[in-house]
Backbone as a printed PyTorch tensor [residue, N CA C, xyz], in Angstrom:
tensor([[[  1.7390,  54.3200,   9.1490],
         [  2.9080,  54.0250,   8.3510],
         [  2.8070,  52.6230,   7.7650]],

        [[  2.3580,  51.6590,   8.5740],
         [  2.2510,  50.2810,   8.0920],
         [  1.2080,  50.1660,   6.9960]],

        [[  0.1150,  50.9350,   7.0990],
         [ -0.9180,  50.8550,   6.0600],
         [ -0.4280,  51.4480,   4.7470]],

        [[  0.4490,  52.4400,   4.8060],
         [  1.0060,  53.0230,   3.5810],
         [  1.9120,  52.0310,   2.8760]],

        [[  2.6640,  51.2570,   3.6560],
         [  3.5360,  50.2490,   3.0600],
         [  2.7080,  49.1180,   2.4730]],

        [[  1.6400,  48.7290,   3.1590],
         [  0.7940,  47.6420,   2.6660],
         [  0.0250,  48.0600,   1.4180]],

        [[ -0.2800,  49.3500,   1.2760],
         [ -1.0320,  49.8260,   0.1180],
         [ -0.1640,  49.9950,  -1.1160]],

        [[  1.1570,  50.0360,  -0.9450],
         [  2.0550,  50.2180,  -2.0840],
         [  2.0260,  48.9750,  -2.9570]],

        [[  1.8890,  49.1310,  -4.2800],
         [  1.8570,  47.9570,  -5.1480],
         [  3.2250,  47.3010,  -5.2310]],

        [[  3.2220,  45.9940,  -5.2580],
         [  4.4700,  45.2460,  -5.3750],
         [  4.7300,  44.9590,  -6.8480]],

        [[  5.9500,  45.1550,  -7.2810],
         [  6.3340,  44.8890,  -8.6530],
         [  6.8830,  43.4680,  -8.7130]],

        [[  6.1810,  42.5920,  -9.4440],
         [  6.5850,  41.1970,  -9.4940],
         [  7.7310,  40.9720, -10.4780]],

        [[  7.7960,  41.7450, -11.5210],
         [  8.8370,  41.5700, -12.5200],
         [  9.2280,  42.9090, -13.0910]],

        [[  9.9020,  42.8540, -14.2200],
         [ 10.3330,  44.0970, -14.8410],
         [  9.4180,  44.5150, -15.9840]],

        [[  8.2810,  43.8270, -16.1420],
         [  7.2850,  44.2390, -17.1240],
         [  5.9100,  43.7730, -16.6640]],

        [[  4.8960,  44.5030, -17.1010],
         [  3.5170,  44.1680, -16.7730],
         [  2.8900,  43.5530, -18.0180]],

        [[  2.4110,  42.2920, -17.9360],
         [  1.8490,  41.6490, -19.1270],
         [  0.5330,  42.2970, -19.5620]],

        [[  0.3480,  42.3850, -20.8940],
         [ -0.8560,  42.9720, -21.4730],
         [ -1.2900,  42.1010, -22.6380]],

        [[ -2.5640,  41.7320, -22.6500],
         [ -3.1480,  41.0330, -23.7920],
         [ -4.2010,  41.9560, -24.3850]],

        [[ -4.0250,  42.3070, -25.6390],
         [ -4.9410,  43.2520, -26.2810],
         [ -6.1240,  42.5130, -26.8830]],

        [[ -7.3460,  42.9050, -26.5200],
         [ -8.5380,  42.2610, -27.1010],
         [ -8.8160,  42.8340, -28.4810]],

        [[ -8.6030,  42.0190, -29.5010],
         [ -8.8120,  42.4670, -30.8820],
         [-10.0130,  41.7820, -31.5310]],

        [[-10.8530,  41.1190, -30.7420],
         [-11.9960,  40.3980, -31.2810],
         [-12.9950,  41.3300, -31.9520]],

        [[-13.0530,  42.5970, -31.5500],
         [-14.0100,  43.5280, -32.1480],
         [-13.6740,  43.8360, -33.6060]],

        [[-12.4600,  43.5170, -34.0420],
         [-12.1010,  43.7140, -35.4510],
         [-12.8760,  42.7870, -36.3650]],

        [[-13.3360,  41.6520, -35.8340],
         [-14.0580,  40.6800, -36.6530],
         [-15.3840,  41.2350, -37.1580]],

        [[-15.9590,  42.2350, -36.4840],
         [-17.2110,  42.8290, -36.9640],
         [-16.9800,  43.7570, -38.1420]],

        [[-15.7750,  44.2830, -38.2890],
         [-15.4550,  45.2160, -39.3700],
         [-14.7940,  44.4940, -40.5400]],

        [[-13.8590,  43.5970, -40.2280],
         [-13.1150,  42.8740, -41.2550],
         [-13.5610,  41.4100, -41.1980]],

        [[-13.9180,  40.8100, -42.3280],
         [-14.4230,  39.4310, -42.3020],
         [-13.3020,  38.3880, -42.1820]],

        [[-12.4130,  38.5620, -41.2290],
         [-11.3220,  37.6230, -40.9710],
         [-11.2580,  37.3530, -39.4800]],

        [[-10.5760,  36.2600, -39.1400],
         [-10.3570,  35.9970, -37.7150],
         [ -9.4010,  37.0390, -37.1560]],

        [[ -9.6730,  37.4840, -35.9570],
         [ -8.8480,  38.5240, -35.3360],
         [ -7.5200,  37.9260, -34.8780]],

        [[ -6.4410,  38.6830, -35.0200],
         [ -5.1590,  38.2070, -34.5250],
         [ -5.1280,  38.2520, -32.9980]],

        [[ -4.2330,  37.4900, -32.4250],
         [ -4.0210,  37.5100, -30.9710],
         [ -2.7100,  38.2430, -30.7130]],

        [[ -2.7540,  39.2460, -29.8690],
         [ -1.5700,  40.0430, -29.5690],
         [ -1.3540,  40.0850, -28.0680]],

        [[ -0.2000,  39.6120, -27.6400],
         [  0.1590,  39.6940, -26.2220],
         [  1.5420,  40.3200, -26.1230]],

        [[  1.6670,  41.2410, -25.2080],
         [  2.9160,  41.9690, -25.0230],
         [  3.0040,  42.3870, -23.5660]],

        [[  3.7490,  43.4220, -23.3050],
         [  3.8700,  43.9120, -21.9400],
         [  4.3170,  45.3510, -21.9260]],

        [[  4.2250,  45.9560, -20.7770],
         [  4.6750,  47.3260, -20.5760],
         [  5.8970,  47.2710, -19.6760]],

        [[  7.0360,  47.8040, -20.1160],
         [  8.2290,  47.7470, -19.2750],
         [  8.0730,  48.5740, -18.0060]],

        [[  8.6030,  48.0500, -16.9180],
         [  8.6530,  48.7820, -15.6530],
         [ 10.1110,  49.1700, -15.4510]],

        [[ 10.3780,  50.4620, -15.4900],
         [ 11.7470,  50.9430, -15.3630],
         [ 12.0900,  51.1270, -13.8870]],

        [[ 13.2320,  50.5950, -13.4990],
         [ 13.7050,  50.6910, -12.1190],
         [ 14.8640,  51.6880, -12.0880]],

        [[ 14.7160,  52.8010, -11.3610],
         [ 15.8030,  53.7860, -11.3360],
         [ 16.9670,  53.3070, -10.4900]],

        [[ 18.1510,  53.6930, -10.8930],
         [ 19.3620,  53.3850, -10.1460],
         [ 19.8740,  54.6320,  -9.4530]],

        [[ 21.0240,  54.5180,  -8.8490],
         [ 21.6250,  55.6530,  -8.1520],
         [ 22.3810,  56.5180,  -9.1550]],

        [[ 22.1060,  57.8190,  -9.1710],
         [ 22.8410,  58.6880, -10.0940],
         [ 24.2820,  58.8550,  -9.6450]],

        [[ 25.1400,  59.1010, -10.6140],
         [ 26.5450,  59.3370, -10.3100],
         [ 26.6820,  60.7260,  -9.7000]],

        [[ 27.4630,  60.8350,  -8.6410],
         [ 27.6250,  62.1120,  -7.9510],
         [ 28.4310,  63.0820,  -8.8140]],

        [[ 28.1650,  64.3860,  -8.6900],
         [ 28.9740,  65.3660,  -9.4220],
         [ 30.4510,  65.2600,  -9.0120]],

        [[ 31.3460,  65.4810,  -9.9820],
         [ 32.7860,  65.3500,  -9.7410],
         [ 33.4470,  66.7200,  -9.7660]],

        [[ 34.3380,  66.9410,  -8.8180],
         [ 35.0950,  68.1940,  -8.8080],
         [ 36.2400,  68.0890,  -9.8170]],

        [[ 36.4050,  69.1370, -10.6150],
         [ 37.4720,  69.2030, -11.5980],
         [ 38.3340,  70.4090, -11.2450]],

        [[ 39.6260,  70.2060, -11.2240],
         [ 40.5460,  71.2860, -10.8950],
         [ 40.3980,  72.4280, -11.8970]],

        [[ 40.2980,  73.6540, -11.3770],
         [ 40.1780,  74.8190, -12.2330],
         [ 38.7510,  75.2600, -12.4770]],

        [[ 37.7710,  74.5240, -11.9740],
         [ 36.3680,  74.8960, -12.1450],
         [ 35.7470,  75.1660, -10.7810]],

        [[ 34.8770,  76.1540, -10.7250],
         [ 34.2040,  76.4680,  -9.4720],
         [ 33.0330,  75.5190,  -9.1980]],

        [[ 32.3100,  75.1480, -10.2390],
         [ 31.1840,  74.2270, -10.0870],
         [ 31.6180,  72.8260, -10.5050]],

        [[ 31.0690,  71.8010,  -9.8570],
         [ 31.4690,  70.4290, -10.2240],
         [ 30.9480,  70.0380, -11.6050]],

        [[ 31.6170,  69.0690, -12.2100],
         [ 31.1860,  68.5250, -13.4970],
         [ 30.0250,  67.5750, -13.2420]],

        [[ 29.0200,  67.6190, -14.1000],
         [ 27.8340,  66.7940, -13.8950],
         [ 26.9360,  67.4130, -12.8400]],

        [[ 26.7040,  68.7230, -12.9410],
         [ 25.8970,  69.4360, -11.9510],
         [ 24.5030,  68.8240, -11.8380]],

        [[ 23.8920,  68.5110, -12.9550],
         [ 22.6250,  67.7740, -12.9800],
         [ 22.9740,  66.3680, -13.4760]],

        [[ 23.0750,  65.3960, -12.5630],
         [ 23.5640,  64.0730, -12.9640],
         [ 22.5410,  63.2930, -13.7800]],

        [[ 23.0600,  62.3700, -14.5720],
         [ 22.2020,  61.4530, -15.3140],
         [ 21.7350,  60.3490, -14.3670]],

        [[ 20.4780,  59.9620, -14.4750],
         [ 19.9180,  58.8990, -13.6430],
         [ 19.8210,  57.6430, -14.4950]],

        [[ 20.4660,  56.5450, -14.0700],
         [ 20.3600,  55.3020, -14.8500],
         [ 19.0700,  54.5500, -14.5170]],

        [[ 18.5090,  53.8840, -15.5150],
         [ 17.3190,  53.0570, -15.3590],
         [ 17.6020,  51.6940, -15.9780]],

        [[ 17.0420,  50.6580, -15.3960],
         [ 17.1170,  49.3230, -15.9830],
         [ 15.6940,  48.7990, -16.1340]],

        [[ 15.5080,  47.9540, -17.0890],
         [ 14.1960,  47.3720, -17.3250],
         [ 14.3160,  46.2110, -18.2830]],

        [[ 13.1920,  45.7980, -18.7940],
         [ 13.1670,  44.6730, -19.7150],
         [ 12.1390,  44.9470, -20.7960]],

        [[ 12.5350,  44.7930, -22.0550],
         [ 11.5840,  44.8520, -23.1520],
         [ 10.8480,  43.5150, -23.1070]],

        [[  9.5390,  43.5290, -22.9070],
         [  8.8180,  42.2730, -22.7110],
         [  8.6950,  41.4520, -23.9900]],

        [[  8.3870,  40.1900, -23.7980],
         [  8.1410,  39.2940, -24.9180],
         [  6.8410,  39.7240, -25.5970]],

        [[  6.8640,  39.7840, -26.9220],
         [  5.6860,  40.1770, -27.6930],
         [  5.3850,  39.0770, -28.7000]],

        [[  4.1080,  38.7300, -28.8310],
         [  3.7100,  37.6800, -29.7660],
         [  2.4260,  38.0970, -30.4700]],

        [[  2.4570,  38.0770, -31.8040],
         [  1.2930,  38.3680, -32.6400],
         [  1.0210,  37.1240, -33.4670]],

        [[ -0.1580,  36.5310, -33.2770],
         [ -0.5330,  35.3190, -34.0070],
         [ -1.7660,  35.6130, -34.8590]],

        [[ -1.6850,  35.2130, -36.1430],
         [ -2.7780,  35.4510, -37.0750],
         [ -3.0770,  34.1490, -37.8130]],

        [[ -4.3060,  33.6500, -37.7120],
         [ -4.6500,  32.4390, -38.4600],
         [ -4.6240,  32.7010, -39.9630]],

        [[ -4.0300,  31.7690, -40.7210],
         [ -3.9500,  31.8910, -42.1780],
         [ -4.9820,  30.9460, -42.7820]],

        [[ -5.9580,  31.5320, -43.4790],
         [ -7.0290,  30.7340, -44.0700],
         [ -6.5940,  30.1530, -45.4090]],

        [[ -7.1010,  28.9770, -45.7130],
         [ -6.8510,  28.3210, -46.9880],
         [ -7.7990,  28.9220, -48.0240]],

        [[ -7.2670,  29.5860, -49.0390],
         [ -8.1100,  30.2430, -50.0440],
         [ -8.7070,  29.2410, -51.0350]],

        [[ -8.1510,  28.0220, -51.1150],
         [ -8.6470,  27.0210, -52.0600],
         [ -9.6860,  26.0880, -51.4600]],

        [[ -9.7590,  26.0360, -50.1460],
         [-10.6900,  25.1090, -49.5280],
         [-11.0610,  25.5560, -48.1370]],

        [[-11.5330,  24.5780, -47.3610],
         [-11.9610,  24.8770, -46.0020],
         [-10.8110,  24.7150, -45.0270]],

        [[-10.9470,  25.3700, -43.8870],
         [ -9.9610,  25.2230, -42.8220],
         [ -8.8490,  26.2570, -42.9070]],

        [[ -7.9500,  26.1270, -41.9830],
         [ -6.8130,  27.0410, -41.9080],
         [ -5.5300,  26.3200, -42.3120]],

        [[ -4.6220,  27.0500, -42.9390],
         [ -3.3140,  26.5010, -43.2790],
         [ -2.4040,  26.4290, -42.0570]],

        [[ -2.6520,  27.2730, -41.1100],
         [ -1.8150,  27.3230, -39.9130],
         [ -1.9260,  28.6980, -39.2740]],

        [[ -0.9100,  29.0060, -38.5310],
         [ -0.8830,  30.2850, -37.8290],
         [  0.4230,  30.9880, -38.1640]],

        [[  0.3230,  32.2230, -38.6470],
         [  1.5080,  33.0510, -38.8640],
         [  1.7770,  33.7930, -37.5640]],

        [[  3.0070,  33.7340, -37.1090],
         [  3.3600,  34.3700, -35.8410],
         [  4.5700,  35.2680, -36.0320]],

        [[  4.5050,  36.4190, -35.4280],
         [  5.6370,  37.3430, -35.3780],
         [  5.8180,  37.7160, -33.9180]],

        [[  7.0500,  37.7360, -33.4950],
         [  7.2660,  38.0390, -32.0840],
         [  8.6800,  38.4740, -31.7910]],

        [[  8.8620,  38.8760, -30.5780],
         [ 10.1900,  39.2420, -30.1010],
         [ 10.3750,  38.6630, -28.7100]],

        [[ 11.5970,  38.2930, -28.4180],
         [ 11.9240,  37.7440, -27.1070],
         [ 12.1500,  38.8740, -26.1170]],

        [[ 12.0530,  38.5540, -24.8530],
         [ 12.3450,  39.5420, -23.8110],
         [ 13.8400,  39.8520, -23.8200]],

        [[ 14.1870,  41.1020, -23.6260],
         [ 15.5950,  41.4880, -23.5900],
         [ 15.7900,  42.6040, -22.5720]],

        [[ 16.9810,  42.6620, -22.0290],
         [ 17.3090,  43.6790, -21.0330],
         [ 17.4090,  45.0490, -21.6910]],

        [[ 17.1110,  46.0700, -20.9230],
         [ 17.1090,  47.4370, -21.4140],
         [ 17.7900,  48.3230, -20.3830]],

        [[ 18.7130,  49.1540, -20.8380],
         [ 19.3990,  50.1070, -19.9610],
         [ 19.2270,  51.4990, -20.5430]],

        [[ 18.7980,  52.4220, -19.7170],
         [ 18.5650,  53.7980, -20.1460],
         [ 19.2520,  54.7470, -19.1820]],

        [[ 19.4760,  55.9410, -19.6380],
         [ 19.9290,  57.0090, -18.7380],
         [ 19.2260,  58.2930, -19.1270]],

        [[ 18.8750,  59.0660, -18.1300],
         [ 18.1690,  60.3240, -18.3760],
         [ 19.1610,  61.3860, -18.8350]],

        [[ 18.6790,  62.4800, -19.3970],
         [ 19.5960,  63.5630, -19.7470],
         [ 20.1620,  64.2030, -18.4880]],

        [[ 21.2840,  64.8330, -18.6340],
         [ 21.9180,  65.5410, -17.5320],
         [ 22.5250,  66.8250, -18.0550]],

        [[ 23.1610,  67.5680, -17.1690],
         [ 23.7740,  68.8330, -17.5930],
         [ 24.9940,  69.1160, -16.7450]],

        [[ 25.9220,  69.7970, -17.3520],
         [ 27.1120,  70.2700, -16.6650],
         [ 27.1780,  71.7710, -16.9010]],

        [[ 27.2230,  72.5260, -15.8240],
         [ 27.1540,  73.9860, -15.9170],
         [ 28.4530,  74.5800, -15.3990]],

        [[ 28.9840,  75.5370, -16.1280],
         [ 30.1870,  76.2460, -15.7050],
         [ 29.8250,  77.6030, -15.1280]],

        [[ 30.5560,  78.0380, -14.1370],
         [ 30.2970,  79.3260, -13.4800],
         [ 30.7500,  80.4770, -14.3790]],

        [[ 30.1470,  81.6520, -14.2180],
         [ 30.5690,  82.8020, -15.0200],
         [ 31.8480,  83.4600, -14.4870]],

        [[ 32.4720,  82.8100, -13.5190],
         [ 33.7370,  83.3000, -12.9670],
         [ 34.7860,  82.2130, -13.0750]],

        [[ 36.0330,  82.6190, -13.2370],
         [ 37.1300,  81.6560, -13.2820],
         [ 37.5210,  81.2900, -11.8560]],

        [[ 38.3950,  80.3430, -11.7340],
         [ 38.9400,  80.0070, -10.4240],
         [ 39.7920,  81.1830,  -9.9330]],

        [[ 40.0130,  81.3230,  -8.6210],
         [ 40.8580,  82.4160,  -8.1380],
         [ 42.2250,  82.3840,  -8.8060]],

        [[ 42.6740,  83.5630,  -9.2670],
         [ 43.9300,  83.6460, -10.0210],
         [ 44.9860,  84.3520,  -9.1690]],

        [[ 46.1520,  83.7340,  -9.0420],
         [ 47.2080,  84.3520,  -8.2210],
         [ 47.7240,  85.6550,  -8.8140]],

        [[ 47.6740,  85.8180, -10.1470],
         [ 48.1810,  87.0510, -10.7440],
         [ 47.2110,  88.2360, -10.5610]],

        [[ 45.9870,  87.9490, -10.0920],
         [ 45.0110,  89.0030,  -9.7770],
         [ 44.7400,  89.0430,  -8.2670]],

        [[ 45.7410,  88.7020,  -7.4750],
         [ 45.6600,  88.7230,  -6.0090],
         [ 44.5260,  87.8350,  -5.4850]],

        [[ 44.3480,  86.6810,  -6.1300],
         [ 43.3590,  85.7140,  -5.6760],
         [ 41.9360,  86.0270,  -6.0800]],

        [[ 41.7180,  87.0040,  -6.9020],
         [ 40.3690,  87.3660,  -7.3370],
         [ 40.0190,  86.6000,  -8.6180]],

        [[ 38.7780,  86.1350,  -8.7340],
         [ 38.3670,  85.4760,  -9.9860],
         [ 38.1640,  86.4970, -11.0870]],

        [[ 38.1380,  85.9890, -12.2910],
         [ 37.9650,  86.8390, -13.4720],
         [ 36.6720,  86.4270, -14.1750]],

        [[ 35.8880,  87.3630, -14.7030],
         [ 34.6730,  86.9780, -15.4310],
         [ 35.0200,  86.2120, -16.7210]],

        [[ 34.2990,  85.1360, -16.9420],
         [ 34.4780,  84.3310, -18.1570],
         [ 33.0930,  84.0070, -18.7220]],

        [[ 33.0690,  83.5500, -19.9470],
         [ 31.7990,  83.1210, -20.5360],
         [ 31.3240,  81.8460, -19.8380]],

        [[ 30.0690,  81.7950, -19.4170],
         [ 29.5690,  80.5730, -18.7700],
         [ 29.4980,  79.4300, -19.7820]],

        [[ 29.6620,  78.2240, -19.2850],
         [ 29.6230,  77.0300, -20.1320],
         [ 28.4060,  76.1960, -19.7580]],

        [[ 27.8280,  75.5530, -20.7420],
         [ 26.7100,  74.6530, -20.5090],
         [ 26.8840,  73.4510, -21.4290]],

        [[ 26.8810,  72.2820, -20.8410],
         [ 26.9680,  71.0420, -21.6120],
         [ 25.7590,  70.1830, -21.2700]],

        [[ 25.0680,  69.7170, -22.2880],
         [ 23.9240,  68.8380, -22.0920],
         [ 24.3940,  67.4120, -22.3270]],

        [[ 24.1840,  66.5650, -21.3300],
         [ 24.5500,  65.1580, -21.4470],
         [ 23.3580,  64.4190, -22.0490]],

        [[ 23.5830,  63.7870, -23.1740],
         [ 22.4810,  63.1680, -23.9100],
         [ 22.0020,  61.8900, -23.2280]],

        [[ 20.6970,  61.6110, -23.3400],
         [ 20.1820,  60.3520, -22.8020],
         [ 20.6380,  59.1930, -23.6740]],

        [[ 20.6340,  58.0000, -23.1080],
         [ 21.0370,  56.8310, -23.8840],
         [ 20.0510,  55.6880, -23.6610]],

        [[ 19.9240,  54.8460, -24.6740],
         [ 19.1040,  53.6350, -24.6190],
         [ 19.9470,  52.5080, -25.1860]],

        [[ 20.1350,  51.4540, -24.3970],
         [ 20.9220,  50.3030, -24.8290],
         [ 20.0700,  49.0540, -24.6280]],

        [[ 19.8870,  48.3100, -25.7020],
         [ 19.1050,  47.0810, -25.6380],
         [ 19.5750,  46.1110, -26.7010]],

        [[ 19.0520,  44.9000, -26.6510],
         [ 19.4230,  43.8690, -27.6100],
         [ 18.1690,  43.0930, -28.0200]],

        [[ 17.2500,  43.7370, -28.7490],
         [ 16.0260,  43.0440, -29.1280],
         [ 16.2610,  42.0000, -30.2060]],

        [[ 15.5100,  40.9090, -30.1240],
         [ 15.5830,  39.8260, -31.1210],
         [ 14.1470,  39.5240, -31.5590]],

        [[ 13.9000,  39.4620, -32.8640],
         [ 12.5600,  39.1940, -33.3850],
         [ 12.5770,  37.9410, -34.2550]],

        [[ 11.4200,  37.3190, -34.4100],
         [ 11.2910,  36.1490, -35.2630],
         [  9.9380,  36.1440, -35.9610]],

        [[  9.8850,  35.4290, -37.0810],
         [  8.6680,  35.2910, -37.8730],
         [  8.5640,  33.8360, -38.2810]],

        [[  7.3860,  33.2080, -38.0730],
         [  7.2420,  31.7930, -38.4340],
         [  5.8220,  31.4740, -38.8380]],

        [[  5.6710,  30.3510, -39.5310],
         [  4.3730,  29.8510, -39.9460],
         [  4.2730,  28.4180, -39.4630]],

        [[  3.2740,  28.1550, -38.6380],
         [  3.1310,  26.7840, -38.0990],
         [  1.7460,  26.2330, -38.3650]]])
């Protein structure tokens, strides 16, 4: 048991940094390769909301609950050297990037209705057949990304 816990990877943050090697582009295009660094978000699942009983329904609402996730859109930076077309050297570096921002997601869910009604007193407590209901709860993504572009 202890070895299984020790073998589990530890998540240091909410994103895994990635630097993409683009130097091989220089063999195809006669320009300096841009530098691109970004990350892969690590989504952390939360506790799903429990199904709720609704008066008059046999099955609870939210039969398949939505699972919330939190994460972070990582900081992304793309830097490209700008060459001076009139002379030697570089004019500077053009950079485009985005700041890290929080991200909240929820998975799809479903609410299913039974093909029977609740027990009815006018039918001596017997349920009545009804059309089954199905509601699909849509997934959601909420974030606040911010981007910038500069020449230095």
